[in-house]
C-alpha positions as CSV (number, residue, x, y, z in Angstrom):
1,M,22.5,-3.8,-4.1
2,N,19.6,-2.2,-5.9
3,R,16.6,-2.8,-3.7
4,K,13.1,-2.0,-5.0
5,I,10.0,-1.3,-2.9
6,V,6.4,-2.2,-3.4
7,I,3.9,-0.3,-1.2
8,D,0.5,-1.9,-0.6
9,A,-2.2,0.5,0.5
10,G,-4.5,-1.8,2.6
11,H,-8.2,-2.1,1.8
12,G,-9.8,0.1,-0.8
13,G,-13.0,0.4,-2.9
14,E,-15.8,-1.7,-1.4
15,D,-13.5,-2.7,1.6
16,P,-13.2,0.4,3.9
17,G,-11.2,-1.4,6.5
18,A,-11.4,0.1,10.0
19,L,-13.6,3.1,10.7
20,G,-13.3,5.5,13.6
21,N,-13.6,9.2,14.5
22,G,-14.5,10.0,10.9
23,I,-11.4,8.3,9.6
24,T,-11.6,5.5,7.0
25,E,-8.7,3.1,6.9
26,K,-8.7,2.7,3.1
27,N,-8.3,6.5,2.7
28,M,-5.5,6.8,5.3
29,T,-3.5,3.9,4.0
30,L,-3.7,5.3,0.5
31,A,-2.6,8.8,1.6
32,I,0.3,7.3,3.7
33,S,1.3,5.0,0.8
34,E,1.3,7.9,-1.7
35,Y,3.4,10.0,0.7
36,M,5.9,7.1,1.1
37,Y,6.0,6.6,-2.7
38,D,6.9,10.2,-3.3
39,R,9.6,10.2,-0.7
40,F,11.2,7.0,-2.1
41,R,11.1,8.4,-5.6
42,E,12.8,11.5,-4.4
43,L,15.6,9.3,-3.0
44,G,15.9,7.5,-6.4
45,I,14.6,4.2,-5.0
46,P,12.5,2.2,-7.5
47,V,9.1,2.0,-6.0
48,K,5.6,0.9,-7.1
49,L,2.1,0.9,-5.5
50,T,-0.4,-1.9,-5.5
51,R,-3.1,0.7,-6.0
52,N,-3.2,4.5,-6.5
53,S,-6.9,5.1,-6.3
54,D,-10.0,3.9,-4.3
55,E,-10.4,0.6,-6.0
56,T,-11.2,-2.9,-4.7
57,V,-8.3,-5.3,-5.0
58,N,-9.1,-8.9,-3.9
59,P,-6.4,-10.8,-2.0
60,T,-5.2,-12.8,-5.0
61,D,-4.9,-9.7,-7.3
62,R,-3.1,-7.9,-4.5
63,V,-0.5,-10.7,-4.2
64,N,-0.2,-10.8,-8.0
65,R,0.4,-7.1,-8.2
66,I,3.2,-7.4,-5.7
67,L,4.8,-10.3,-7.5
68,D,4.4,-8.7,-10.9
69,A,5.7,-5.2,-9.8
70,F,9.3,-5.8,-10.7
71,G,9.1,-9.1,-12.7
72,N,11.3,-11.9,-11.5
73,D,13.5,-9.6,-9.3
74,K,13.9,-11.1,-5.9
75,D,15.5,-8.1,-4.2
76,V,12.1,-6.4,-3.4
77,I,10.9,-5.1,-0.1
78,V,7.1,-5.1,0.4
79,I,5.5,-2.6,2.8
80,S,1.8,-3.2,3.5
81,N,0.1,-0.3,5.3
82,H,-2.8,-1.0,7.6
83,I,-4.3,1.1,10.5
84,N,-6.1,-0.6,13.4
85,A,-9.2,0.8,15.0
86,G,-8.6,1.4,18.7
87,G,-10.8,1.6,21.7
88,E,-11.4,4.6,23.8
89,T,-8.4,4.0,26.1
């Protein structure tokens, strides 16, 4: 079994996602996604990102990037990174 992974860094570009304590979701999801990408590559696992910069990706394009990442291969795991804003408790 040769599974492949697509990592989706949530939000980006004009869509900052959640904001709190000086942290912007789009920046954190990209940093986390790039870290995961590097670790999977080190393990020899085929992996792709839906974005690798601070760009706006609309929902339709995001899905298309996931579907197109490895062609018609159906043995693909998708990880979509998001970070929720919490309250003060």
